[in-house]
FIKOLMAR-839626 format. One line per 4 residues: number of its first residue (from 1); for each residue z, x, y of C-alpha. Coordinates in nm, 3 decimals. Layout:
% FIKOLMAR-839626
NUM> Z:X:Y; ...
This chain:
% FIKOLMAR-839626
1> -0.115:34.244:-3.705; 0.095:34.235:-3.387; -0.138:33.992:-3.210; -0.149:33.770:-3.517
5> 0.228:33.790:-3.558; 0.279:33.703:-3.196; 0.037:33.416:-3.224; 0.205:33.287:-3.537
9> 0.549:33.326:-3.379; 0.430:33.135:-3.076; 0.279:32.871:-3.299; 0.592:32.827:-3.506
13> 0.819:32.828:-3.203; 0.585:32.595:-3.022; 0.571:32.361:-3.319; 0.949:32.358:-3.340
17> 0.981:32.299:-2.969; 0.719:32.026:-2.989; 0.899:31.854:-3.273; 1.227:31.876:-3.088
21> 1.063:31.746:-2.772; 0.894:31.463:-2.960; 1.231:31.375:-3.104; 1.377:31.369:-2.755
25> 1.090:31.151:-2.633; 1.148:30.920:-2.928; 1.517:30.895:-2.842; 1.430:30.833:-2.477
29> 1.184:30.563:-2.581; 1.445:30.386:-2.794; 1.709:30.413:-2.522; 1.479:30.302:-2.241
33> 1.348:30.014:-2.453; 1.705:29.897:-2.511; 1.765:29.907:-2.137; 1.438:29.747:-2.025
37> 1.466:29.473:-2.286; 1.801:29.368:-2.142; 1.663:29.152:-1.856; 1.403:29.001:-2.092
41> 1.672:28.909:-2.344; 1.884:28.769:-2.061; 1.590:28.562:-1.938; 1.519:28.433:-2.290
45> 1.884:28.334:-2.341; 1.889:28.159:-2.004; 1.562:27.973:-2.077; 1.695:27.858:-2.413
49> 2.021:27.745:-2.249; 1.820:27.567:-1.978; 1.633:27.370:-2.246; 1.965:27.262:-2.400
53> 2.091:27.161:-2.056; 1.767:26.975:-1.980; 1.810:26.771:-2.297; 2.167:26.682:-2.210
57> 2.067:26.603:-1.853; 1.785:26.370:-1.955; 2.027:26.183:-2.182; 2.262:26.133:-1.885
61> 1.973:26.031:-1.659; 1.851:25.762:-1.902; 2.185:25.577:-1.885; 2.149:25.247:-1.697
65> 2.516:25.255:-1.597; 2.471:25.601:-1.447; 2.168:25.492:-1.247; 2.348:25.182:-1.120
69> 2.656:25.381:-1.021; 2.436:25.628:-0.829; 2.265:25.341:-0.649; 2.606:25.194:-0.560
73> 2.751:25.539:-0.470; 3.039:25.443:-0.698; 3.229:25.776:-0.722; 3.511:25.637:-0.935
77> 3.276:25.488:-1.190; 3.076:25.810:-1.212; 3.397:26.005:-1.265; 3.537:25.760:-1.523
81> 3.212:25.720:-1.721; 3.139:26.092:-1.750; 3.479:26.265:-1.769; 3.491:26.268:-2.150
85> 3.121:26.363:-2.171; 3.175:26.660:-1.939; 3.473:26.781:-2.141; 3.264:26.756:-2.457
89> 2.978:26.951:-2.296; 3.222:27.211:-2.166; 3.369:27.265:-2.515; 3.046:27.251:-2.721
93> 2.784:27.392:-2.484; 2.993:27.602:-2.246; 2.883:27.400:-1.941; 3.098:27.455:-1.632
97> 2.956:27.220:-1.368; 2.847:26.855:-1.352; 2.750:26.706:-1.014; 2.629:26.365:-0.897
101> 2.462:26.356:-0.553; 2.330:26.080:-0.331; 1.961:26.081:-0.225; 2.058:26.262:0.099
105> 2.219:26.540:-0.122; 2.569:26.436:-0.023; 2.799:26.516:-0.312; 2.951:26.208:-0.478
109> 3.141:26.365:-0.768; 3.209:26.716:-0.901; 3.332:26.657:-1.256; 3.464:27.016:-1.277
113> 3.649:26.972:-0.942; 3.703:26.595:-0.914; 3.934:26.631:-0.618; 3.666:26.815:-0.419
117> 3.420:26.549:-0.304; 3.166:26.526:-0.025; 2.963:26.786:0.151; 2.586:26.825:0.165
121> 2.429:27.055:-0.092; 2.169:27.310:0.021; 2.024:27.485:-0.283; 1.674:27.580:-0.390
125> 1.687:27.379:-0.712; 1.766:27.060:-0.518; 1.484:27.118:-0.273; 1.245:27.190:-0.560
129> 1.353:26.875:-0.749; 1.304:26.662:-0.439; 0.967:26.824:-0.362; 0.817:26.784:-0.709
133> 1.002:26.471:-0.822; 1.069:26.645:-1.150; 1.347:26.839:-1.317; 1.415:27.183:-1.161
137> 1.619:27.471:-1.299; 1.712:27.830:-1.224; 1.980:28.086:-1.150; 2.161:28.040:-0.820
141> 2.440:28.225:-0.643; 2.761:28.037:-0.574; 2.980:28.074:-0.269; 3.221:28.292:-0.469
145> 2.944:28.528:-0.576; 2.920:28.384:-0.927; 2.576:28.345:-1.085; 2.530:27.996:-1.225
149> 2.242:27.852:-1.430; 2.165:27.515:-1.271; 1.947:27.225:-1.387; 1.881:26.938:-1.144
153> 1.726:26.601:-1.238; 1.609:26.358:-0.964; 1.642:25.990:-1.055; 1.392:25.735:-0.926
157> 1.371:25.359:-0.936; 1.056:25.183:-0.820; 0.937:25.528:-0.698; 1.243:25.558:-0.474
161> 1.492:25.843:-0.509; 1.834:25.698:-0.600; 2.022:26.021:-0.660; 2.037:26.360:-0.830
165> 2.231:26.486:-1.131; 2.309:26.854:-1.188; 2.439:27.052:-1.484; 2.557:27.411:-1.436
169> 2.681:27.701:-1.646; 2.826:28.027:-1.523; 2.651:28.316:-1.691; 2.947:28.555:-1.732
173> 2.989:28.465:-2.099; 2.613:28.507:-2.147; 2.633:28.858:-2.002; 2.925:28.930:-2.232
177> 2.729:28.805:-2.532; 2.429:29.012:-2.423; 2.601:29.351:-2.421; 2.859:29.299:-2.698
181> 2.637:29.367:-3.005; 2.457:29.655:-2.828; 2.560:29.991:-2.693; 2.528:29.874:-2.336
185> 2.759:29.821:-2.043; 2.660:29.581:-1.768; 2.759:29.526:-1.407; 2.642:29.273:-1.151
189> 2.653:29.361:-0.781; 2.559:29.107:-0.509; 2.439:29.167:-0.155; 2.729:29.130:0.086
193> 2.515:28.954:0.347; 2.482:28.661:0.104; 2.860:28.627:0.049; 3.158:28.503:0.239
197> 3.425:28.769:0.193; 3.716:28.527:0.181; 3.547:28.300:-0.074; 3.441:28.602:-0.283
201> 3.794:28.750:-0.289; 3.937:28.409:-0.378; 3.687:28.370:-0.661; 3.752:28.717:-0.804
205> 4.128:28.658:-0.804; 4.076:28.319:-0.970; 3.878:28.493:-1.247; 4.143:28.766:-1.282
209> 3.921:29.046:-1.151; 3.976:29.319:-0.895; 3.857:29.213:-0.550; 3.776:29.532:-0.353
213> 3.530:29.435:-0.080; 3.488:29.796:0.041; 3.430:29.944:-0.306; 3.051:29.958:-0.250
217> 2.879:29.993:0.087; 2.614:29.717:0.062; 2.709:29.535:-0.257; 3.007:29.341:-0.388
221> 3.092:29.383:-0.756; 3.119:29.042:-0.924; 3.108:29.137:-1.292; 3.160:29.445:-1.513
225> 3.182:29.472:-1.889; 3.400:29.783:-1.910; 3.734:29.854:-1.741; 3.636:30.212:-1.631
229> 3.309:30.075:-1.508; 3.420:30.009:-1.150; 3.524:30.372:-1.105; 3.189:30.492:-1.235
233> 3.013:30.258:-0.998; 3.228:30.382:-0.716; 3.125:30.740:-0.784; 2.764:30.626:-0.808
237> 2.771:30.441:-0.480; 2.577:30.713:-0.302; 2.339:30.768:-0.596; 2.262:30.410:-0.688
241> 2.097:30.284:-0.375; 1.913:29.949:-0.364; 1.569:29.987:-0.520; 1.279:29.737:-0.502
245> 1.173:29.813:-0.863; 1.367:29.911:-1.181; 1.467:30.280:-1.195; 1.606:30.489:-1.485
249> 1.799:30.816:-1.459; 2.081:30.999:-1.630; 2.429:31.038:-1.488; 2.695:31.265:-1.629
253> 3.062:31.188:-1.573; 3.359:31.388:-1.682; 3.376:31.224:-2.023; 3.031:31.091:-2.097
257> 2.660:31.095:-2.021; 2.494:30.769:-1.926; 2.137:30.646:-1.895; 2.154:30.421:-1.587
261> 1.906:30.152:-1.477; 1.940:29.957:-1.157; 1.736:29.635:-1.193; 1.674:29.392:-0.907
265> 1.840:29.054:-0.969; 1.668:28.744:-0.830; 1.773:28.380:-0.797; 1.575:28.061:-0.864
269> 1.376:28.101:-0.541; 1.265:28.453:-0.636; 1.473:28.625:-0.366; 1.649:28.951:-0.454
273> 2.022:28.880:-0.429; 2.162:29.192:-0.590; 2.139:29.437:-0.877; 2.191:29.422:-1.250
277> 2.317:29.771:-1.345; 2.266:29.864:-1.710; 2.439:30.176:-1.853; 2.365:30.313:-2.196
281> 2.602:30.570:-2.342; 2.379:30.858:-2.457; 2.653:31.117:-2.507; 2.608:31.119:-2.884
285> 2.230:31.152:-2.853; 2.267:31.449:-2.620; 2.505:31.624:-2.857; 2.275:31.551:-3.152
289> 1.977:31.677:-2.957; 2.147:32.007:-2.869; 2.253:32.059:-3.227; 1.905:31.981:-3.351
293> 1.761:32.220:-3.098; 1.983:32.504:-3.217; 1.923:32.438:-3.585; 1.550:32.402:-3.533
297> 1.505:32.729:-3.353; 1.732:32.914:-3.594; 1.530:32.781:-3.883; 1.208:32.873:-3.713
301> 1.324:33.235:-3.674; 1.422:33.260:-4.042; 1.102:33.100:-4.164; 0.895:33.309:-3.929
305> 1.049:33.637:-4.047; 1.015:33.562:-4.420; 0.693:33.366:-4.452; 0.485:33.491:-4.164
309> 0.186:33.574:-4.370; 0.202:33.262:-4.586; 0.237:33.024:-4.297; -0.043:33.199:-4.118
313> -0.286:33.129:-4.401; -0.161:32.778:-4.467; -0.156:32.676:-4.106; -0.500:32.809:-4.028
317> -0.656:32.630:-4.326; -0.482:32.295:-4.306; -0.404:32.237:-3.943; -0.729:32.062:-3.864
321> -0.719:31.853:-4.180; -0.363:31.739:-4.118; -0.427:31.646:-3.760; -0.741:31.453:-3.854
325> -0.558:31.258:-4.119; -0.268:31.187:-3.889; -0.503:31.056:-3.626; -0.684:30.835:-3.876
329> -0.354:30.707:-4.011; -0.223:30.643:-3.663; -0.541:30.465:-3.561; -0.538:30.259:-3.881
333> -0.175:30.167:-3.835; -0.238:30.073:-3.473; -0.533:29.855:-3.568; -0.326:29.686:-3.838
337> -0.035:29.636:-3.600; -0.257:29.476:-3.333; -0.425:29.253:-3.592; -0.089:29.165:-3.747
341> 0.071:29.078:-3.415; -0.220:28.897:-3.248; -0.403:28.710:-3.524; -0.402:28.331:-3.488
345> -0.328:28.266:-3.853; 0.015:28.316:-4.000; 0.048:28.630:-4.214; 0.332:28.714:-4.449
349> 0.400:28.983:-4.708; 0.624:28.892:-5.003; 0.774:29.050:-5.310; 0.757:28.842:-5.628
353> 1.083:28.791:-5.821; 1.073:28.730:-6.197; 1.340:28.580:-6.423; 1.464:28.731:-6.749
357> 1.159:28.593:-6.932; 0.920:28.755:-6.688; 0.823:28.426:-6.524; 0.801:28.383:-6.143
361> 1.120:28.220:-6.013; 1.137:28.322:-5.647; 0.995:28.560:-5.388; 1.133:28.765:-5.101
365> 1.016:28.792:-4.739; 0.907:29.148:-4.654; 0.722:29.093:-4.326; 0.588:28.807:-4.114
369> 0.385:28.800:-3.794; 0.449:28.591:-3.477; 0.189:28.332:-3.577; 0.373:28.274:-3.907
373> 0.698:28.232:-3.712; 0.537:27.975:-3.485; 0.377:27.785:-3.773; 0.687:27.767:-3.993
377> 0.969:27.783:-3.740; 1.119:28.079:-3.928; 1.230:28.390:-3.738; 1.171:28.738:-3.874
381> 1.521:28.858:-3.797; 1.665:28.574:-4.005; 1.439:28.579:-4.310; 1.325:28.937:-4.379
385> 1.481:29.065:-4.698; 1.592:28.717:-4.806; 1.461:28.498:-5.089; 1.253:28.191:-5.013
389> 1.489:27.960:-5.209; 1.771:28.098:-4.999; 1.586:28.033:-4.673; 1.406:27.711:-4.781
393> 1.604:27.562:-5.072; 1.369:27.265:-5.111; 1.057:27.477:-5.166; 0.838:27.303:-5.424
397> 0.776:27.488:-5.757; 0.401:27.466:-5.687; 0.419:27.746:-5.430; 0.614:27.986:-5.652
401> 0.388:27.916:-5.952; 0.068:27.965:-5.750; 0.183:28.288:-5.585; 0.315:28.415:-5.918
405> -0.025:28.361:-6.079; -0.196:28.549:-5.793; 0.047:28.843:-5.819; 0.047:28.873:-6.198
409> -0.327:28.825:-6.252; -0.455:28.994:-5.938; -0.693:28.702:-5.878; -0.689:28.575:-5.517
413> -0.640:28.206:-5.447; -0.758:27.978:-5.168; -0.621:27.624:-5.143; -0.480:27.352:-4.921
417> -0.146:27.183:-4.977; 0.129:26.998:-4.793; 0.452:27.191:-4.740; 0.747:26.956:-4.748
421> 0.985:27.215:-4.603; 0.758:27.301:-4.310; 0.624:26.946:-4.270; 0.261:27.053:-4.233
425> -0.067:27.072:-4.424; -0.151:27.437:-4.476; -0.469:27.618:-4.575; -0.360:27.929:-4.766
429> -0.543:28.242:-4.877; -0.330:28.458:-5.111; -0.405:28.801:-5.261; -0.224:29.102:-5.410
433> -0.224:29.420:-5.193; -0.015:29.615:-5.449; 0.162:29.546:-5.779; 0.456:29.309:-5.755
437> 0.367:29.195:-5.405; 0.141:28.933:-5.254; 0.020:28.856:-4.903; -0.069:28.515:-4.762
441> -0.277:28.408:-4.465; -0.170:28.059:-4.360; -0.354:27.823:-4.124; -0.214:27.492:-4.001
445> -0.471:27.222:-4.083; -0.240:26.928:-4.007; -0.446:26.813:-3.702; -0.764:26.806:-3.913
449> -0.586:26.613:-4.190; -0.445:26.363:-3.943; -0.785:26.323:-3.778; -0.940:26.261:-4.120
453> -0.670:26.007:-4.201; -0.726:25.832:-3.867; -1.100:25.825:-3.931; -1.046:25.660:-4.271
457> -0.812:25.406:-4.109; -1.067:25.316:-3.841; -1.345:25.291:-4.099; -1.130:25.056:-4.306
461> -1.057:24.844:-3.996; -1.430:24.826:-3.923; -1.509:24.723:-4.282; -1.237:24.458:-4.268
465> -1.367:24.324:-3.935; -1.723:24.310:-4.068; -1.605:24.135:-4.382; -1.409:23.877:-4.185
469> -1.701:23.821:-3.948; -1.938:23.761:-4.238; -1.698:23.521:-4.408; -1.637:23.353:-4.074
473> -2.005:23.285:-4.023; -2.029:23.149:-4.374; -1.723:22.931:-4.320; -1.859:22.797:-3.991
477> -2.192:22.705:-4.143; -2.034:22.544:-4.450; -1.782:22.357:-4.232; -2.055:22.207:-4.013
481> -2.252:22.058:-4.302; -1.947:21.977:-4.513; -1.769:21.795:-4.229; -2.077:21.583:-4.167
485> -2.071:21.475:-4.533; -1.698:21.411:-4.521; -1.742:21.208:-4.203; -1.994:20.987:-4.380
489> -1.762:20.940:-4.678; -1.460:20.874:-4.456; -1.643:20.634:-4.222; -1.802:20.420:-4.490
493> -1.476:20.415:-4.686; -1.296:20.277:-4.377; -1.566:20.012:-4.338; -1.539:19.919:-4.705
497> -1.158:19.896:-4.686; -1.194:19.635:-4.411; -1.388:19.398:-4.639; -1.213:19.453:-4.974
501> -0.903:19.256:-5.063; -0.599:19.492:-5.063; -0.485:19.340:-5.393; -0.802:19.439:-5.578
505> -0.833:19.758:-5.784; -1.138:19.853:-5.579; -0.922:19.871:-5.267; -0.690:20.119:-5.441
509> -0.987:20.321:-5.559; -1.126:20.334:-5.206; -0.786:20.454:-5.079; -0.800:20.739:-5.333
513> -1.150:20.828:-5.212; -1.024:20.827:-4.853; -0.727:21.049:-4.948; -0.956:21.299:-5.119
517> -1.179:21.309:-4.810; -0.882:21.375:-4.580; -0.759:21.654:-4.812; -1.106:21.806:-4.815
521> -1.107:21.793:-4.435; -0.775:21.980:-4.431; -0.925:22.251:-4.654; -1.220:22.280:-4.415
525> -0.983:22.316:-4.119; -0.811:22.599:-4.306; -1.146:22.773:-4.348; -1.219:22.734:-3.978
529> -0.873:22.855:-3.879; -0.914:23.164:-4.096; -1.261:23.228:-3.950; -1.127:23.171:-3.596
533> -1.385:22.897:-3.546; -1.139:22.612:-3.534; -1.170:22.410:-3.215; -0.833:22.411:-3.049
537> -0.668:22.271:-2.737; -0.413:22.537:-2.637; -0.130:22.440:-2.405; 0.168:22.619:-2.254
541> 0.475:22.537:-2.463; 0.827:22.640:-2.555; 0.809:22.779:-2.908; 1.173:22.684:-2.973
545> 1.104:22.317:-2.900; 0.791:22.312:-3.116; 0.971:22.471:-3.412; 1.274:22.243:-3.373
549> 1.050:21.938:-3.401; 0.920:22.069:-3.737; 1.253:22.156:-3.903; 1.284:21.831:-4.099
553> 0.934:21.865:-4.238; 0.993:22.231:-4.328; 1.316:22.142:-4.510; 1.126:21.887:-4.717
557> 0.869:22.155:-4.804; 1.142:22.397:-4.914; 1.343:22.156:-5.126; 1.718:22.135:-5.175
561> 1.770:22.475:-5.342; 1.649:22.682:-5.046; 1.858:22.705:-4.730; 1.672:22.702:-4.398
565> 1.835:22.899:-4.114; 1.702:22.845:-3.760; 1.799:23.108:-3.501; 1.623:23.035:-3.169
569> 1.619:23.307:-2.906; 1.773:23.238:-2.566; 1.557:23.191:-2.253; 1.237:23.218:-2.456
573> 0.920:23.295:-2.259; 0.636:23.037:-2.271; 0.330:23.092:-2.490; -0.013:22.927:-2.481
577> -0.129:22.796:-2.818; -0.237:22.473:-2.982; 0.084:22.310:-3.120; -0.107:22.212:-3.433
581> -0.164:22.581:-3.502; 0.211:22.646:-3.487; 0.244:22.373:-3.749; -0.015:22.547:-3.965
585> 0.153:22.887:-3.930; 0.500:22.757:-4.019; 0.378:22.538:-4.305; 0.178:22.817:-4.468
589> 0.451:23.080:-4.432; 0.719:22.835:-4.548; 0.521:22.747:-4.861; 0.456:23.116:-4.923
593> 0.830:23.191:-4.904; 0.918:22.890:-5.120; 0.692:23.015:-5.398; 0.842:23.367:-5.370
597> 1.204:23.246:-5.411; 1.326:23.204:-5.766; 1.584:22.924:-5.803; 1.805:22.923:-5.493
601> 1.745:23.132:-5.182; 1.729:23.146:-4.807; 1.455:23.125:-4.543; 1.527:23.234:-4.186
605> 1.319:23.149:-3.879; 1.393:23.343:-3.559; 1.245:23.374:-3.212; 1.301:23.638:-2.947
609> 1.150:23.795:-2.636; 1.027:24.152:-2.688; 0.898:24.403:-2.435; 0.679:24.648:-2.627
613> 0.604:24.998:-2.502; 0.464:25.305:-2.679; 0.811:25.398:-2.809; 0.860:25.056:-2.975
617> 0.619:25.112:-3.266; 0.478:25.457:-3.181; 0.151:25.569:-3.035; -0.052:25.459:-3.345
621> 0.047:25.089:-3.328; -0.234:24.833:-3.296; -0.012:24.624:-3.066; -0.077:24.719:-2.702
625> 0.221:24.748:-2.466; 0.325:24.423:-2.300; 0.559:24.126:-2.316; 0.550:23.908:-2.628
629> 0.734:23.622:-2.791; 0.822:23.727:-3.146; 0.835:23.469:-3.427; 1.005:23.604:-3.740
633> 1.000:23.430:-4.081; 1.202:23.611:-4.349; 1.309:23.524:-4.702; 1.509:23.680:-4.983
637> 1.243:23.621:-5.246; 1.091:23.859:-5.497; 0.910:24.071:-5.237; 0.579:24.254:-5.281
641> 0.442:24.593:-5.381; 0.262:24.810:-5.123; -0.073:24.751:-5.297; -0.030:24.376:-5.258
645> 0.067:24.406:-4.890; -0.269:24.566:-4.814; -0.455:24.255:-4.941; -0.236:23.956:-4.850
649> -0.446:23.858:-4.549; -0.774:23.879:-4.742; -0.935:23.537:-4.787; -0.899:23.386:-5.135
653> -0.653:23.659:-5.243; -0.364:23.500:-5.431; -0.116:23.592:-5.702; -0.057:23.227:-5.794
657> -0.219:23.045:-6.086; -0.563:22.896:-6.026; -0.429:22.544:-5.975; -0.139:22.651:-5.747
661> -0.305:22.814:-5.448; -0.638:22.862:-5.268; -0.569:23.208:-5.126; -0.635:23.078:-4.775
665> -0.276:23.028:-4.653; -0.202:23.375:-4.517; -0.567:23.430:-4.419; -0.538:23.112:-4.211
669> -0.221:23.241:-4.043; -0.394:23.571:-3.968; -0.696:23.393:-3.817; -0.479:23.169:-3.596
673> -0.276:23.463:-3.465; -0.589:23.665:-3.384; -0.758:23.364:-3.223; -0.463:23.344:-2.982
677> -0.477:23.720:-2.905; -0.160:23.784:-3.102; -0.057:24.028:-3.373; 0.111:23.997:-3.710
681> 0.276:24.250:-3.938; 0.465:24.217:-4.263; 0.735:24.421:-4.432; 0.833:24.374:-4.793
685> 0.975:24.561:-5.090; 1.008:24.446:-5.449; 1.336:24.259:-5.491; 1.417:24.280:-5.118
689> 1.231:23.978:-4.983; 0.959:23.959:-4.716; 0.959:23.956:-4.335; 0.664:23.827:-4.130
693> 0.669:23.907:-3.756; 0.420:23.735:-3.527; 0.376:23.854:-3.167; 0.223:23.602:-2.924
697> 0.149:23.713:-2.564; 0.384:23.582:-2.296; 0.221:23.321:-2.072; 0.327:23.312:-1.705
701> 0.232:22.946:-1.649; 0.498:22.677:-1.632; 0.545:22.440:-1.924; 0.408:22.096:-1.842
705> 0.655:21.807:-1.891; 0.603:21.634:-2.223; 0.470:21.280:-2.200; 0.642:21.007:-2.396
709> 0.423:20.894:-2.685; 0.301:20.537:-2.649; 0.223:20.311:-2.936; -0.089:20.108:-2.874
713> -0.351:19.906:-3.057; -0.698:20.035:-3.139; -0.884:20.016:-2.803; -1.217:19.838:-2.774
717> -1.481:19.798:-2.504; -1.812:19.647:-2.400; -1.980:19.945:-2.230; -2.319:20.089:-2.324
721> -2.304:20.398:-2.544; -2.585:20.641:-2.631; -2.507:20.785:-2.979; -2.688:21.104:-3.090
725> -2.644:21.249:-3.442; -2.900:21.433:-3.655; -2.739:21.321:-3.985; -2.893:20.975:-4.039
729> -2.617:20.848:-4.267; -2.351:20.961:-4.020; -2.553:20.812:-3.732; -2.569:20.471:-3.897
733> -2.201:20.475:-3.991; -2.087:20.575:-3.639; -2.314:20.307:-3.486; -2.150:20.038:-3.704
737> -1.800:20.160:-3.613; -1.876:20.152:-3.240; -2.042:19.811:-3.258; -1.739:19.674:-3.444
741> -1.532:19.800:-3.153; -1.744:19.588:-2.915; -1.972:19.849:-2.762; -2.345:19.818:-2.708
745> -2.494:20.116:-2.895; -2.830:20.296:-2.871; -2.861:20.537:-3.167; -3.084:20.847:-3.175
749> -3.134:21.100:-3.457; -3.277:21.371:-3.228; -3.230:21.490:-2.872; -3.588:21.397:-2.787
753> -3.534:21.043:-2.908; -3.216:21.020:-2.701; -3.402:21.127:-2.386; -3.671:20.866:-2.455
757> -3.418:20.584:-2.508; -3.232:20.677:-2.188; -3.557:20.679:-1.991; -3.669:20.341:-2.129
761> -3.332:20.172:-2.073; -3.326:19.998:-1.736; -2.951:19.951:-1.713; -2.655:20.186:-1.687
765> -2.547:20.407:-1.978; -2.174:20.473:-1.941; -2.112:20.718:-2.226; -2.299:20.979:-2.431
769> -2.149:21.041:-2.778; -2.332:21.341:-2.920; -2.311:21.599:-3.196; -2.279:21.955:-3.063
773> -2.515:22.132:-3.304; -2.860:21.973:-3.348; -3.206:22.112:-3.431; -3.400:22.053:-3.109
777> -3.128:22.082:-2.845; -2.752:22.123:-2.858; -2.524:21.850:-2.726; -2.424:22.035:-2.410
781> -2.782:22.092:-2.295; -2.865:21.728:-2.377; -2.584:21.607:-2.153; -2.693:21.836:-1.868
785> -3.046:21.697:-1.885; -2.937:21.331:-1.909; -2.689:21.365:-1.620; -2.975:21.439:-1.380
789> -3.102:21.082:-1.419; -2.760:20.927:-1.493; -2.515:21.106:-1.258; -2.218:20.885:-1.359
793> -2.276:20.943:-1.730; -1.967:21.049:-1.924; -1.968:21.249:-2.247; -1.782:21.277:-2.577
797> -1.873:21.568:-2.805; -1.822:21.559:-3.182; -1.870:21.841:-3.431; -1.749:22.009:-3.747
801> -1.692:22.323:-3.536; -1.773:22.419:-3.180; -1.968:22.745:-3.228; -1.858:22.837:-2.870
805> -2.117:22.600:-2.721; -1.854:22.387:-2.548; -1.556:22.622:-2.597; -1.457:22.980:-2.533
809> -1.360:23.155:-2.859; -1.270:22.813:-3.002; -1.049:22.703:-2.709; -1.157:22.389:-2.522
813> -1.117:22.341:-2.151; -0.862:22.070:-2.083; -1.119:21.833:-1.924; -1.367:21.846:-2.216
817> -1.364:21.540:-2.445; -1.409:21.642:-2.807; -1.375:21.470:-3.146; -1.330:21.692:-3.452
821> -1.524:21.590:-3.763; -1.435:21.432:-3.991; -1.241:21.166:-3.802; -1.101:20.820:-3.886
825> -1.221:20.522:-3.689; -0.891:20.500:-3.499; -0.951:20.848:-3.353; -1.308:20.752:-3.262
829> -1.187:20.441:-3.080; -0.920:20.631:-2.885; -1.148:20.923:-2.787; -1.429:20.688:-2.672
833> -1.186:20.494:-2.457; -1.035:20.813:-2.311; -1.378:20.946:-2.216; -1.479:20.618:-2.052
837> -1.152:20.589:-1.859; -1.158:20.950:-1.735; -1.195:20.947:-1.355; -1.297:21.313:-1.333
841> -1.522:21.394:-1.629; -1.649:21.750:-1.681; -1.837:21.764:-2.006; -1.974:22.112:-1.951
845> -1.784:22.435:-1.992; -1.657:22.594:-1.674; -1.807:22.923:-1.787; -2.150:22.786:-1.868
């Protein structure tokens, strides 16, 4: 069997040689990977350091004092304000440079060389920062041939460049850290045409390094990690020529064998400035390879001589099967590796750990993919082989119990849960690939959960708005009819009081009726304020002055056991609001605090200017950015639970006994604030008191000077008045009141009747007093029609609420004359006289 023997010998020897060669290729792969990964690791370290420097730089750039000093070119202030900060950054972060430059790039201060000032800076990072207007970073070559990581931040004010701030770090210690834990030696050689020889030699001597300019023909050595390294480089000067792309080759010196790679080194602009030379000591691998080669071939000869026939049979029968299986296994492993590395969901393999009783108590990380690292923030090199309670001590028992049940029962699980340690909602699929182990596929569903939460919040806001709108319509309708009835009661009571002797019991009874009517009117006004249908006359005012005028009344409301603290803000911005509404807000909140304080306590009222941006409350705040005047009312009462806080602004919600509160106080405050385009929020905890904060928009108008109040008698007159009111009882009562005041009155129950009376009357009609809401025609349209035939006609509107016919969202124009029902006769007399005496009447809305 000579041919067969020769074939088998060739096969065995070939197999041995192949194995040895594969081993060599494997070693080469590992070595070359170590070398080629070096620049990637260096880049990753530099990018991470740049992020740290960017954070520090943004903190410096946000300082108002820094910005002002740059604008003033105040070198001494810049040096004084940042000397301690630079020393701290030097010690903690290894930073070596801190510059401040003027807009023309003239250096103002070098914190690392404070005595060296001035000079214009010409670097790529500065040009890039100026070009883009944003932060720029990168590696740049210094005059001494030292690579420095630089981060430059341009500072603007009113879109004008006021200066630049730069942080720098020399990368020598980074290179040292890069090669220390690995079997690498590094050298950095820079093109001589980019260096000034004198500056380079000075820099090398300053760093304690050998400065031999002629050591290399085209490069200058600026860094080496090994003392013999310069000699090796010197001997390689003719071999290691500049290359445009990375090159690997072996070099054998007297004492060692090296795998050498010369990698182009670029700066921030992308220009090649030199070479990063990486040397890997492969002496031990070469010796091991030669030994393995000798042993392998010796073994092959022995095996071949003793088992020729056996191996012949075995190899011929199994070779194809083995190769097929190997290929399938390799393909399967490759598919798994690609899926493992590239899948979007996080994947992790764990080993379950049981306690002495056989119950799950912990689990160990065996493998995780990049998506799992990204999702959890955990790194494979830091967690593999470690227990979860060691890595994440606050892991909830739920996770261990669930995974234990999956591993012990073999039943897969699919669930969603919030991970406190990771801070995310996770969708998890867990199964058991083999006994004692479990695998999990984790998907981050936090965005979906947050979107669902936001949807529920918006739906609740919509339901609340719809509820308030419905109640508001109901309140407006009730107020209109109810105020008409109250006006009748109040008017006839005033007429009766005029004719009844004050000493009689009937006079006292009538006074009680009048008091009840006024209180009912106040309750109606609260309903209208809550529903935002209260007719108001907003004016520009100083909130401090308005509150100061109410302090005595508020103290009476609080009583002697509660201390009232008033803390007005300085230079408070004006706001536009009806002063009576401020009274309502303060009275309701003061009474609310009084009832929440047991025995003695304290109520504090504060004002302040606030400028709200997205960072003030966060992106989810309902308060849009802008300038506001903040009114704060806080007490040290019993406080409220969260469930109660969600309902306090609901109408008719109250925790007081039935005879102690209507549940409209806080709803009224809420309605007033919203009617004036403001916002209100409340913070409270049980036993910690309550804080209400009201934000009213800043008004840019000037505050009108306050007129001195004048005491005067009830005015009368003799002019002709056309009175229109669809409630007959109210019409008759108002007619009697006006006639008692001396006026000649024509009364009409409908708009059509009023038009007929005006047409039949031959003389002048000086004033129209009309209800706003009537069946045939509203009061505004009636006035417009009458003014065509009576161009000098003046108008006084009266109503239980305006319904936006003569107002805009409840706010009257300043030149509209309006009388709120119900009203006493004194108010009727004054308003009639004011309307008649107005020289520039405008009884129609400007926006009609």
